[in-house]
C-alpha positions in Angstrom: -52.6 45.5 45.2 -50.8 42.6 43.4 -47.7 43.0 41.5 -47.4 44.7 38.2 -43.8 43.9 38.9 -43.8 40.2 38.3 -47.2 40.7 36.8 -45.6 42.2 33.8 -42.6 40.0 34.1 -44.6 37.0 33.2 -46.0 38.8 30.2 -42.4 38.4 29.0 -42.8 34.7 29.3 -46.2 34.6 27.6 -45.3 37.2 24.9 -47.7 40.1 25.9 -47.8 43.4 24.1 -46.3 45.2 27.1 -43.2 43.0 27.0 -42.5 44.1 23.5 -41.9 47.7 24.5 -40.3 47.5 27.9 -36.9 46.4 29.0 -36.5 43.4 31.3 -35.4 45.5 34.3 -38.6 47.7 33.9 -40.7 44.6 33.7 -39.1 43.0 36.8 -39.3 46.0 39.1 -41.9 48.5 37.7 -41.5 50.8 40.7 -42.2 54.6 40.9 -39.2 56.9 40.5 -39.6 57.9 44.1 -38.3 54.5 45.3 -34.5 54.6 45.8 -32.6 52.2 43.5 -30.1 49.9 45.4 -26.6 49.5 44.1 -27.1 45.9 43.1 -29.9 46.8 40.7 -27.5 49.2 38.9 -24.7 46.7 38.8 -26.5 43.7 37.3 -27.1 42.9 33.7 -30.9 42.5 33.6 -31.1 41.9 29.9 -29.0 38.8 30.2 -29.6 37.8 33.8 -27.5 35.2 35.6 -29.0 34.2 39.0 -25.7 33.2 40.5 -24.2 36.5 39.6 -27.2 38.5 40.8 -27.4 36.7 44.1 -23.7 37.2 44.7 -24.0 40.9 43.8 -26.9 41.3 46.2 -25.0 39.6 49.0 -22.0 41.9 48.4 -24.0 45.1 48.4 -25.9 44.1 51.5 -23.0 42.7 53.4 -23.0 45.4 56.0 -26.6 44.6 56.8 -26.0 40.9 57.4 -25.3 40.1 61.0 -26.4 37.7 63.7 -29.0 38.9 66.1 -28.8 37.3 69.5 -31.4 39.0 71.6 -34.0 41.7 72.2 -31.3 44.4 72.4 -30.9 44.0 68.6 -33.2 45.8 66.1 -35.7 43.1 65.2 -36.5 42.8 61.5 -40.1 43.7 60.7 -42.2 43.5 57.7 -42.2 47.3 57.5 -38.4 47.1 56.8 -38.9 45.5 53.3 -36.9 47.0 50.6 -39.1 47.4 47.5 -36.5 46.4 44.9 -35.4 43.4 47.0 -39.0 42.2 47.3 -39.7 42.7 43.6 -36.6 40.7 42.8 -37.7 37.9 45.2 -41.1 37.7 43.4 -39.5 37.6 40.0 -36.9 35.1 41.2 -39.6 32.7 42.3 -41.5 33.0 39.0 -38.5 32.2 36.8 -37.2 29.4 39.0 -38.0 26.7 36.4 -36.0 28.6 33.8 -32.7 28.8 35.7 -30.0 26.8 33.8 -27.2 24.8 35.4 -24.8 27.8 34.8 -27.3 30.3 36.4 -28.5 31.8 33.2 -32.2 32.4 32.8 -33.8 31.0 29.6 -37.5 31.6 29.6 -39.8 29.1 28.0 -42.8 31.0 26.4 -46.0 29.2 27.0 -44.6 27.1 29.9 -47.2 28.1 32.4 -50.0 27.8 29.9 -49.0 24.2 29.1 -48.9 23.4 32.8 -52.4 24.9 33.3 -53.8 23.1 30.3 -52.4 19.8 31.4 -53.8 20.2 35.0 -57.2 21.3 33.8 -57.4 18.4 31.3 -56.6 16.0 34.2 -59.4 17.2 36.5 -61.5 14.3 37.5 -58.8 11.9 36.4 -57.8 9.7 39.3 -54.3 9.7 37.8 -54.0 13.5 37.9 -51.2 13.3 40.4 -49.2 10.9 38.2 -45.5 11.4 38.9 -42.3 10.7 37.1 -41.7 7.3 38.8 -43.8 4.6 37.4 -44.7 2.8 40.7 -46.9 4.6 43.2 -46.3 3.9 46.9 -48.7 4.6 49.8 -47.8 8.2 50.8 -50.6 9.8 52.8 -49.8 13.5 53.0 -51.9 15.9 55.1 -51.3 19.5 56.2 -49.8 20.0 59.6 -50.2 23.8 59.6 -50.3 26.7 60.1 -54.1 26.8 59.8 -54.3 29.7 62.3 -51.7 32.1 63.7 -51.8 33.5 67.3 -49.9 35.9 69.4 -48.7 35.2 72.9 -52.1 36.1 74.4 -53.7 33.6 72.1 -55.3 36.3 70.0 -55.7 35.6 66.3 -53.4 37.9 64.3 -53.1 38.7 60.5 -49.7 37.1 60.1 -50.4 34.0 58.1 -50.7 34.1 54.3 -50.3 36.8 51.6 -53.6 37.3 49.9 -53.4 39.2 46.6 -57.0 39.2 45.4 -60.5 38.9 46.9 -64.1 38.7 45.8 -67.5 38.9 47.6 -70.3 36.9 45.9 -72.9 39.6 45.0 -75.9 37.3 45.4 -74.6 35.6 48.5 -72.2 37.7 50.6 -71.4 34.7 52.8 -69.5 33.2 49.9 -66.0 34.7 49.4 -63.0 33.9 47.3 -59.4 34.8 48.1 -56.3 34.5 45.8 -53.1 33.6 47.6 -49.6 34.8 46.6 -48.3 31.2 46.9 -50.7 29.8 44.2 -54.0 28.8 45.7 -57.5 30.2 45.4 -59.5 29.7 48.5 -63.3 29.7 49.1 -65.3 30.4 52.2 -69.0 29.7 52.7 -69.3 31.5 56.1 -68.0 35.0 55.4 -64.3 34.1 55.9 -64.6 32.2 59.2 -63.2 29.1 57.4 -61.4 28.7 54.2 -60.5 25.8 51.9 -58.5 25.7 48.7 -60.4 25.1 45.5 -57.4 24.9 43.2 -55.4 22.0 44.7 -55.9 20.2 41.4 -54.1 22.9 39.5 -50.4 24.0 39.5 -49.7 27.1 41.5 -52.2 29.7 40.2 -51.1 33.1 41.5 -54.4 35.0 41.2 -54.3 38.7 40.7 -58.0 39.3 40.3 -61.2 37.3 41.0 -64.8 38.1 40.1 -68.1 36.3 40.7 -71.0 36.6 38.3 -73.7 38.8 39.9 -76.4 36.7 38.4 -74.9 33.3 39.1 -73.0 32.6 42.3 -71.4 29.4 40.8 -69.6 31.3 38.0 -66.2 32.5 39.0 -63.4 34.1 36.9 -59.8 34.4 37.9 -56.7 35.6 36.2 -53.1 34.7 37.1 -49.8 36.5 37.4 -48.9 35.2 34.0 -52.0 36.3 32.3 -53.9 33.0 32.2 -57.6 33.3 32.6 -59.7 30.5 34.1 -63.4 30.1 34.9 -65.5 27.8 37.1 -69.2 27.1 36.6 -69.5 25.1 39.8 -68.1 27.4 42.5 -64.6 26.2 42.2 -65.1 22.5 42.1 -63.5 22.4 38.6 -62.0 25.0 36.2 -61.7 25.6 32.5 -59.0 27.5 30.7 -60.3 30.5 28.7 -57.5 30.4 26.2 -59.3 32.8 23.9 -58.1 35.7 26.0 -54.7 37.1 25.0 -54.7 40.5 26.7 -51.9 39.9 29.2 -52.2 39.8 32.9 -54.7 41.9 34.7 -55.3 43.6 38.0 -59.0 43.7 37.7 -62.0 41.7 36.4 -65.5 43.2 36.7 -68.8 41.8 35.5 -71.9 43.8 34.5 -74.9 43.0 36.6 -77.3 43.7 33.8 -75.9 41.7 30.8 -73.0 39.6 32.2 -70.3 41.4 30.1 -66.9 40.5 31.6 -64.3 43.3 31.5 -60.6 43.1 32.2 -57.9 45.7 32.6 -55.4 44.4 30.2 -51.8 45.0 29.3 -52.6 47.4 26.5 -56.3 48.3 27.0 -59.6 47.1 28.3 -60.9 43.7 27.0 -64.5 42.5 27.1 -66.4 39.3 26.5 -70.1 38.9 25.9 -70.1 35.2 25.7 -68.9 34.1 29.1 -65.2 34.4 28.3 -65.0 32.3 25.2 -64.0 35.2 23.0 -62.6 38.6 23.7 -62.4 42.0 22.0 -60.2 45.0 22.7 -62.5 47.9 23.7 -62.1 50.9 21.4 -60.3 54.0 22.7 -58.4 52.5 25.7 -54.9 52.6 24.4 -52.6 52.5 27.4 -49.6 50.5 28.6 -50.9 49.2 30.8 -54.5 49.7 32.0 -54.3 49.4 35.7 -57.9 49.3 36.7 -61.4 49.1 35.2 -64.6 49.7 37.2 -68.3 49.8 36.6 -70.4 52.7 37.9 -72.2 51.4 41.0 -75.6 52.7 39.9 -75.4 52.9 36.1 -73.7 49.9 34.6 -73.5 51.6 31.2 -70.9 53.9 32.6 -67.4 52.2 32.9 -64.1 53.8 34.0 -60.6 52.7 33.1 -57.2 54.2 34.1 -53.8 53.6 32.6 -50.4 55.1 31.8 -49.1 56.4 28.5 -45.6 54.7 28.4 -44.6 56.8 25.5 -45.5 60.0 27.3 -43.6 59.6 30.6 -46.3 57.5 32.1 -48.8 60.3 32.0 -52.1 59.3 33.5 -55.2 58.8 31.3 -58.7 58.2 32.7 -61.1 56.7 30.2 -64.9 56.7 30.3 -67.4 54.5 28.5 -71.2 55.1 28.3 -72.0 51.8 26.4 -70.9 49.2 29.0 -67.3 49.2 28.1 -67.4 48.6 24.3 -65.8 51.9 23.6 -64.1 54.5 25.7 -63.2 58.2 25.5 -60.2 59.7 27.2 -61.3 62.3 29.8 -60.0 65.8 29.3 -59.6 67.3 32.7 -57.1 70.0 33.8 -56.5 68.2 37.1 -54.9 65.3 35.2 -52.3 67.5 33.5 -48.8 66.7 34.7 -50.0 63.8 36.7 -48.1 60.5 36.2 -49.4 57.0 36.8 -47.2 54.2 38.1 -50.3 52.3 39.3 -53.9 53.4 40.0 -57.1 52.2 41.6 -60.8 53.4 41.4 -63.3 53.6 44.2 -67.1 53.7 43.5 -70.1 53.4 45.7 -73.8 52.7 45.4 -74.4 55.5 47.9 -73.8 58.0 45.1 -73.2 57.0 41.5 -71.8 60.4 40.6 -68.9 60.0 43.1 -65.8 58.4 41.8 -62.3 58.3 43.4 -59.0 57.4 41.7 -55.7 56.9 43.6 -52.7 57.2 41.4 -49.0 56.7 42.1 -47.4 59.8 40.8 -43.6 59.9 40.4 -43.0 61.4 43.8 -46.1 60.4 45.9 -49.7 59.2 45.6 -52.4 61.6 44.6 -56.1 61.2 45.2 -58.4 62.3 42.4 -62.2 62.7 42.8 -65.1 63.2 40.5 -68.6 64.3 41.5 -70.1 64.0 38.0 -69.6 60.4 37.2 -66.1 60.8 35.9 -66.5 63.8 33.5 -64.3 66.1 35.5 -61.8 65.5 38.2 -60.0 67.4 41.0 -57.1 66.5 43.4 -58.3 66.2 47.0 -55.1 64.9 48.7 -51.4 64.3 48.0 -49.3 61.7 49.7 -46.5 62.3 52.1 -48.4 65.2 53.7 -50.4 65.5 56.9 -53.6 65.1 55.0 -52.5 61.8 53.4 -49.6 60.2 55.2 -48.7 57.4 52.8 -46.0 57.0 50.1 -45.6 55.0 46.9 -43.9 52.2 48.9 -43.7 49.1 46.6 -45.7 50.6 43.7 -48.7 48.7 42.3 -47.7 45.7 44.5 -49.6 47.1 47.4 -52.2 49.6 46.3 -56.0 49.6 46.6 -58.9 51.5 47.8 -62.6 51.2 48.6 -65.5 53.5 49.3 -68.2 52.7 51.8 -71.3 51.3 50.1 -73.4 53.4 52.6 -71.5 56.7 52.7 -69.7 58.3 49.7 -67.5 60.4 52.0 -65.9 57.4 53.7 -62.9 56.2 51.8 -60.1 53.7 52.7 -57.0 53.5 50.7 -53.5 52.1 51.3 -50.1 51.3 50.1 -47.8 50.1 52.9 -50.5 51.2 55.4 -54.2 51.7 55.3 -55.7 55.1 55.9 -59.3 56.4 56.1 -61.1 59.6 55.3 -64.6 60.5 56.5 -64.7 63.9 54.7 -64.8 62.8 51.1 -61.1 62.2 50.6 -59.6 65.5 51.8 -58.1 64.3 55.1 -57.0 60.8 56.2 -56.1 59.1 59.5 -54.2 55.9 59.8 -55.9 52.6 60.4 -52.9 50.3 60.3 -51.0 49.2 63.4 -53.3 51.3 65.5 -56.1 51.3 66.0 -56.4 48.2 63.7 -53.5 45.7 63.9 -53.3 45.3 60.1 -50.3 43.6 58.5 -48.2 45.8 56.3 -48.7 46.0 52.5 -52.3 46.5 51.5 -53.2 44.1 48.7 -57.0 44.2 48.1 -60.1 45.9 49.5 -63.7 44.9 49.0 -67.0 46.0 50.5 -70.6 45.1 50.1 -73.5 46.2 52.3 -72.1 46.4 55.9 -69.2 44.0 55.2 -65.7 45.3 54.4 -62.6 43.3 53.9 -58.9 44.3 53.7 -56.3 41.7 52.6 -52.7 42.2 53.2 -49.4 40.2 53.1 -50.7 38.6 56.3 -54.2 37.5 55.3 -57.8 38.7 55.6 -59.3 41.3 58.0 -63.0 41.9 58.3 -65.1 44.8 59.6 -68.8 45.1 59.9 -68.7 48.9 60.2 -66.2 49.9 57.5 -63.3 49.8 59.9 -64.7 52.3 62.3 -64.5 50.4 65.6 -61.9 47.8 66.5 -64.6 45.9 68.4 -66.3 45.1 65.0 -63.0 43.9 63.4 -61.7 40.4 63.3 -59.0 38.3 61.6 -60.4 35.7 59.2 -57.5 33.4 58.2 -58.6 30.0 59.4 -57.6 27.5 56.6 -55.6 29.9 54.5 -52.7 27.5 54.1 -50.4 29.7 52.0 -47.7 30.3 54.6 -44.5 30.3 52.5 -41.7 28.7 54.6 -38.2 29.8 53.8 -36.8 28.0 56.9 -37.8 24.8 58.6 -36.7 22.7 61.6 -38.2 20.0 63.7 -38.0 19.0 67.4 -36.9 15.5 68.5 -38.6 14.4 71.7 -41.0 17.4 71.5 -43.3 18.0 68.5 -42.2 21.5 67.7 -41.9 22.8 64.2 -40.4 26.2 63.4 -39.7 28.2 60.3 -39.2 31.7 58.9 -41.8 32.6 56.3 -41.9 35.1 53.4 -43.8 38.2 54.6 -45.1 36.6 57.8 -42.2 36.1 60.1 -41.1 33.3 62.3 -43.6 30.8 63.5 -43.8 27.8 65.8 -46.2 24.9 65.6 -46.3 23.0 68.9 -48.4 20.0 69.8 -49.5 21.8 73.0 -51.0 24.7 71.0 -53.6 22.6 69.3 -53.9 21.0 65.8 -52.9 23.5 63.1 -52.3 26.4 65.5 -49.1 28.4 65.3 -47.5 31.0 67.4 -46.0 34.1 65.8 -42.4 34.6 67.1 -41.5 37.9 65.5 -39.4 38.7 62.5 -40.4 39.2 58.9 -38.9 37.0 56.2 -35.7 35.2 56.9 -34.8 31.7 55.7 -34.4 30.6 59.3 -35.8 28.4 62.1 -34.0 26.0 64.4 -35.1 23.7 67.2 -32.3 23.1 69.7 -32.5 19.5 70.6 -31.8 18.7 74.2 -33.1 22.1 75.4 -36.7 22.2 76.3 -38.8 24.5 74.1 -35.7 26.2 72.9 -35.7 27.6 69.3 -33.8 30.1 67.3 -34.1 32.5 64.4 -31.4 34.5 62.6 -33.6 37.7 62.7 -34.9 37.2 66.3 -32.3 35.3 68.3 -32.6 32.4 70.6 -36.0 32.0 72.4 -37.9 29.7 74.7 -41.4 28.9 73.6 -44.2 28.8 76.1 -45.5 25.3 76.9 -49.1 26.4 76.2 -51.1 29.4 75.0 -51.6 32.0 76.3 -47.9 32.2 77.3 -44.9 34.3 77.0 -41.9 33.8 74.6 -38.7 34.6 76.5 -35.2 35.2 75.3 -32.6 32.6 76.2 -30.0 33.6 78.8 -27.3 32.6 76.4 -28.2 33.1 72.8 -26.7 31.7 69.6 -24.4 34.1 68.0 -23.9 32.8 64.4 -26.5 31.7 61.9 -26.4 29.9 58.6 -26.1 31.8 55.4 -28.8 31.8 52.7 -29.5 33.4 49.4 -32.8 34.7 48.0 -36.0 32.8 48.8 -34.1 30.6 51.3 -32.5 28.5 48.6 -29.8 27.6 48.6 -29.1 27.8 52.3 -26.6 26.3 54.7 -27.4 24.6 58.0 -27.1 24.8 61.8 -26.6 21.3 63.1 -26.4 20.0 66.6 -23.8 17.3 67.4 -25.7 14.0 67.6 -24.0 13.2 71.0 -23.7 16.6 72.7 -26.5 19.2 72.8 -24.0 22.1 73.6 -22.1 21.6 70.4 -23.3 23.4 67.2 -22.0 23.5 63.7 -22.9 26.3 61.3 -22.0 27.0 57.6 -21.4 30.6 57.0 -19.4 32.4 54.3 -16.4 30.2 53.3 -16.2 28.5 56.7 -17.6 25.7 58.8 -17.9 26.9 62.3 -18.1 25.1 65.6 -19.4 26.0 69.0 -19.1 24.0 72.3 -21.0 26.4 74.4 -24.5 26.5 72.8 -23.6 29.0 70.3 -22.3 31.7 72.6 -19.0 31.7 70.6 -17.7 29.9 67.6 -14.4 28.9 66.1 -13.7 28.4 62.3 -12.8 24.8 61.5 -11.8 25.4 57.9 -11.7 27.9 55.1 -13.0 26.2 52.0 -12.3 29.1 49.6 -16.0 29.3 48.6 -19.3 29.5 50.4 -20.4 26.5 52.5 -23.9 25.2 51.8 -25.3 21.9 52.9 -23.5 19.4 55.1 -24.2 16.4 57.3 -22.7 14.8 60.4 -22.4 11.0 60.6 -24.5 9.9 63.6 -22.5 6.7 63.9 -19.3 8.6 64.0 -19.6 12.4 64.5 -16.0 13.0 63.6 -17.0 12.4 60.0 -18.7 15.3 58.2 -19.6 15.6 54.5 -20.0 19.1 53.1 -21.0 20.9 49.9 -19.4 24.2 48.9 -19.7 26.1 45.7 -16.4 24.6 44.4 -16.9 21.0 45.4 -17.5 18.3 47.9 -15.5 17.7 51.1 -15.1 15.2 53.9 -13.4 15.2 57.3 -12.7 12.1 59.4 -11.3 14.0 62.4 -14.0 16.5 63.4 -12.9 19.2 61.0 -9.2 19.4 61.6 -8.4 18.2 58.1 -10.4 17.8 54.9 -10.2 15.9 51.7 -11.9 16.7 48.4 -14.4 14.2 47.0 -14.8 13.7 43.3 -17.8 12.7 41.3 -17.4 10.5 38.2 -15.5 12.2 35.4 -18.5 12.7 33.2 -20.6 14.3 35.9 -20.6 18.1 36.5 -20.9 19.2 40.1 -23.8 21.7 40.5 -23.9 23.2 44.0 -27.0 25.3 43.6 -29.8 23.5 45.5 -27.6 20.5 46.1 -27.9 18.4 49.3 -25.8 15.7 50.9 -26.8 13.2 53.6 -25.2 10.3 55.4 -26.8 7.1 56.5 -27.4 7.2 60.3 -26.0 3.7 60.9 -23.2 3.6 58.4 -20.9 6.7 58.0 -19.7 5.3 54.6 -23.1 5.4 53.0 -23.7 8.8 51.6 -26.3 10.3 49.2 -25.9 13.4 47.1 -28.6 15.2 45.1 -28.3 18.1 42.7 -31.5 19.8 41.6 -29.6 21.7 38.9 -27.6 18.7 37.8 -27.6 17.7 34.2 -30.4 15.3 33.0 -29.8 11.9 34.4 -27.3 13.2 37.0 -29.7 14.1 39.8 -28.9 11.6 42.6 -25.8 9.7 43.5 -24.9 7.2 46.2 -21.6 6.1 47.7 -21.0 3.1 49.9 -17.3 3.8 50.6 -17.4 7.2 52.2 -17.4 9.2 48.9 -14.4 7.5 47.3 -16.7 6.2 44.5 -20.2 7.2 43.5 -23.0 5.3 41.8 -25.6 7.1 39.7 -28.8 6.6 41.7 -31.0 8.8 39.6 -33.0 6.0 38.0 -36.3 7.3 36.5 -35.8 10.8 38.1 -33.9 11.8 35.0 -35.2 15.4 34.9 -36.6 15.8 38.4 -35.1 18.7 40.3 -34.2 16.8 43.4 -33.1 19.4 46.0 -33.4 17.4 49.2 -32.5 13.9 50.3 -33.1 12.1 53.6 -32.1 8.6 54.6 -34.3 6.8 57.1 -32.5 5.1 60.0 -33.2 1.4 60.7 -34.2 0.4 57.2 -32.7 -1.5 54.4 -31.0 1.6 52.9 -34.2 3.5 52.7 -34.0 7.1 51.5 -36.4 9.8 50.4 -35.9 12.3 47.6 -37.7 15.6 47.2 -38.1 17.8 44.1 -38.5 21.5 44.7 -40.6 22.6 41.8 -44.4 22.2 41.7 -46.1 19.8 41.6 -44.3 18.7 44.7 -42.8 15.2 44.4 -41.5 12.8 47.1 -39.9 9.5 46.2 -38.6 6.5 48.1 -36.1 3.9 47.4 -34.2 1.2 49.4 -31.7 -1.6 48.6 -34.5 -4.0 47.6 -35.8 -1.7 44.8 -34.5 -1.3 41.3 -35.9 2.2 41.0 -37.6 5.0 42.9 -41.3 4.8 43.8 -43.7 7.7 44.1 -44.5 8.7 47.7 -46.6 11.8 46.9 -50.2 10.7 47.5 -52.2 13.5 49.0 -49.9 16.4 48.1 -51.8 19.1 46.2 -50.5 20.0 42.7 -49.9 23.6 43.8 -47.5 22.6 46.6 -43.8 23.5 46.2 -41.3 22.0 48.5 -38.8 24.6 49.6 -37.6 23.0 52.8 -37.8 19.3 53.2 -37.2 15.9 54.4 -37.1 15.9 58.2 -38.2 12.7 59.9 -39.9 13.0 63.2 -39.1 9.6 64.5 -41.1 10.0 67.7 -44.3 9.7 65.7 -42.9 8.0 62.6 -43.7 11.0 60.4 -42.0 12.5 57.4 -42.3 16.3 57.1 -41.8 18.9 54.4 -42.4 22.6 54.2 -43.0 25.0 51.3 -45.4 27.5 49.8 -48.5 25.9 51.4 -47.2 25.4 55.0 -45.9 22.2 56.6 -47.1 18.8 55.4 -46.6 15.3 56.9 -47.0 11.7 56.0 -46.5 8.4 57.8 -43.1 6.9 56.8 -42.9 4.4 54.0 -42.3 1.7 56.5 -41.2 1.3 60.1 -37.5 1.1 60.8 -35.6 -0.8 63.5 -35.2 1.3 66.6 -31.7 2.9 67.0 -31.0 3.8 70.6 -28.8 6.8 71.5 -28.5 9.2 74.4 -27.5 12.9 74.1 -25.5 14.6 76.8 -25.6 18.3 77.6 -21.8 18.5 77.6 -18.7 16.5 76.6 -16.4 17.4 79.4 -16.7 18.1 83.1 -14.5 20.3 85.2 -14.8 18.3 88.4 -16.2 15.0 89.7 -19.1 16.7 91.3 -20.5 18.1 88.0 -23.8 16.8 86.8 -24.3 15.7 83.3 -27.8 15.7 81.9 -28.9 13.2 79.3 -31.9 13.1 77.0 -33.1 10.5 74.6 -31.9 11.0 71.0 -33.0 7.6 69.6 -34.6 6.9 66.3 -37.7 5.3 67.7 -41.5 5.7 67.7 -42.4 6.5 71.3 -45.7 4.7 71.1 -45.3 1.6 73.4 -41.5 2.1 73.7 -39.7 1.6 77.0 -36.2 2.9 78.0 -33.5 1.3 80.1 -30.1 3.1 80.4 -26.9 2.2 82.1 -24.2 4.7 83.2 -21.0 2.8 84.1 -18.9 4.6 86.7 -21.5 7.2 87.6 -21.8 8.1 91.4 -25.4 9.1 91.1 -28.1 8.4 88.5 -31.5 10.1 88.8 -33.3 7.5 86.6 -32.4 4.5 84.4 -35.9 4.3 82.7 -36.7 7.9 81.9 -36.5 9.2 78.3 
């Protein structure tokens, strides 16, 4: 299911008992011994981690695997290719992002997440809950653009949208569901998953590992986060309270007794219970384990409770516990079948069809093993072992993707999964695969829940529903509408066409196109690359580093086709898409591309078919920008400094910041004013306090500190707006998402964040879609947009498809590349010396 990887990692941040006995590497990864350990894991110092060093080591070890993919003849990256250690690192890396120091060291702040949660909960109902760093609030009006639904080329809904860790069915009203997203939102549905809406937008990202609804009161909901913070709602998610009396660490399972309302949690060192609605908690007697992975109440006798955990001091030997007093005290089960079985994660399955039947899937050191009891947990036997014909699954990513469920109507029907879901109809002895075929389930099983005839499986791609316990595909459907937690690692925007593309964590490359309908997106392949590019001047043409260059269909259903000539070089990126370099199109010629990769800035004049290196900077090239008013001028960030060229890249000079300012490349960005190549903005998210934003009005020769009130804001992106009085937007990349605006008439920045949820994190940002006067950003909750702060003066500019012609009969195609809102606009072009012009008024 979720992630005992990061799950226990954040216990390190909150000071849990488990963290006191485990090394940092074990906390970060927590994978079964059967998972091969990559070289970079062995080479890095995990007790004193430095993100810059780790990222560089990963890049070096994986260098042979990094290559440009230019078409369908290449092996397309799929979700099934995930490397467990790489994914565990990515999850940990995202969690500790706020603790990365300017030099790359990681210095945790115990209690950080608890303070954020408390502040957000205390601000509920306060109109000022979105108060930002800047004192003045502007009129931003942010709304989500999408994806709200993901389709394939046949316009069939597919489960490739949002990673859902946890799930709950309301016992007294099965139409009401809750889903916990990996990117930090809890969603609620009132129509059995047909439509979803976030109920935690007023909280900071709350990565929920387990949710439970009180059987006696549908309005009471409990949820526990990745970092062990427990919250409760008494009004079906309208507002939440922090249950800070709980100190048992993070948990993979919350269950509630239907007879007396006792709440039980599988904690870091035992089972915890509360008899007063979560105000106070006790450690149940007899459940000593590190950790307890699961707790479950017998489906027909609530006095009987099961727990399963690992004995860390005994080689992770499995222990199954049993209680006969509702979970107050437990006794370890003494069963021969449990001898020599290890536990690197485990799940129970119970059913009201027979209270004596209990299943337990455990991740042994080499493969999963399925245990079964037919006497309510008193004795156990092994019915199936993984990596065999009877049970063809492996340990995959450990506890991250492990769950099981038993049919409420038939004790012999069992579904379990790690990477894939499999099903048994003979009581757990033989299993057949459900995933891919016959059911198109996304890889990585996160959570399984069933009640009556309803059964749900959540994966890295969202929610799947079945009305017959996944027996017939005709009774299966995807239920993702409104699950906004698509985590964008890449982001690009069209110019004259409203096309947005991006690569997403877990859910591949996607395209939002105005022709597909509001909120609708088209899955374009791939798995999780920090990629996505719209090739301006080429209709419907997009590109992805893991999928190549493609032409989108103009409507759905419709086929994606590969371009005749594909781009051959893609920008570099590190983990989680930040930092990353760029692919930029020359503002005058649509066939000319610039790409930052390795230590070079590369240039192509044939739409990316081939590239030449313009310059070796001696360190990796990250963000850069081309002056629209003079494309020979380019400003560029590398790891060792800032550079500028005035001759199209033939020669470069080094730019210097003020002597008291340290240059910090990590999550830095540079942007040039579109009307004045001498006006340049630089931001550094990891810059020292007070040194976050700088401005130059003489081409980088001198810099003015433009930070203002953004003293400690992690400003990672900056975007000037053409046609304004020096207007520029700044974006911080840690939640709560913050957008600021400033122009030459202002003494300081103003807040431009109205409408953004507190759980939104900007990971890719600041693209202006001038055609519709919209500012757009992307992050952990999809793509969002707002009207611009103010209208700018139109800036007319054509774009040609080539710079040179080989003979006088050649045709040159032009497209509009103006900074202008198309509403009510008219065009009139002149082409001096042309022998033929098809139109002087077309865009």
